[in-house]
C-alpha positions as CSV (number, residue, x, y, z in Angstrom):
1,M,-48.3,138.4,-206.5
2,S,-49.5,136.3,-209.6
3,I,-51.8,136.7,-212.2
4,Q,-52.7,134.0,-214.4
5,V,-54.7,133.3,-217.2
6,D,-55.7,129.5,-218.0
7,E,-55.0,129.3,-221.2
8,S,-56.9,126.2,-222.1
9,I,-60.1,127.4,-221.0
10,C,-60.2,131.0,-222.1
11,I,-62.3,131.8,-224.6
12,G,-61.2,134.9,-225.3
13,C,-64.3,137.6,-225.0
14,A,-61.9,140.3,-223.4
15,L,-63.7,140.6,-220.1
16,C,-61.1,141.2,-218.9
17,V,-58.7,143.4,-221.1
18,S,-62.4,145.4,-221.1
19,M,-61.8,145.6,-217.9
20,C,-58.6,146.0,-216.5
21,D,-56.0,147.0,-220.0
22,S,-53.1,147.5,-217.7
23,V,-53.1,143.9,-217.1
24,F,-54.6,142.2,-219.4
25,A,-54.3,142.2,-223.7
26,M,-55.1,139.7,-225.9
27,N,-52.4,137.3,-227.5
28,D,-52.0,136.5,-231.7
29,E,-54.1,132.9,-231.4
30,G,-57.1,135.5,-229.4
31,I,-56.9,134.7,-226.1
32,S,-55.8,136.4,-222.8
33,E,-52.5,136.8,-221.9
34,V,-50.9,138.8,-218.6
35,I,-49.0,141.9,-219.5
36,T,-47.1,142.2,-215.6
37,N,-48.0,141.1,-212.3
38,E,-46.6,143.9,-210.7
39,V,-49.5,145.6,-209.8
40,S,-50.7,148.7,-207.8
41,D,-53.6,148.3,-205.2
42,D,-56.1,150.0,-207.7
43,M,-54.7,147.6,-210.9
44,L,-55.0,145.0,-208.4
45,A,-58.8,145.9,-207.8
46,D,-59.7,145.7,-211.3
47,A,-57.9,142.9,-211.6
48,E,-59.7,140.9,-209.4
49,E,-63.1,142.5,-210.7
50,A,-61.7,140.7,-214.0
51,R,-61.3,137.5,-212.9
52,D,-64.6,137.6,-210.6
53,C,-66.6,138.6,-214.0
54,C,-64.4,136.0,-216.4
55,P,-67.3,133.5,-217.7
56,V,-65.6,130.6,-217.9
57,G,-62.8,131.8,-214.8
58,A,-59.7,131.7,-216.7
59,I,-58.5,134.0,-214.1
60,V,-55.9,132.9,-211.6
61,I,-55.0,135.7,-208.6
62,E,-52.7,134.1,-206.2
């Protein structure tokens, strides 16, 4: 499984971090980044919800 944030379109709203801080964090530039790709089923559900709620579609889960 791969979780990625497209930093070129992320607007730094931090919604993903508020929904799933075990997978996402804000970097020094104020852009979301993935802090782990090793996720449990519960974490995956939260990450998928964050992806679905991202206002610019910057999160990709494969």
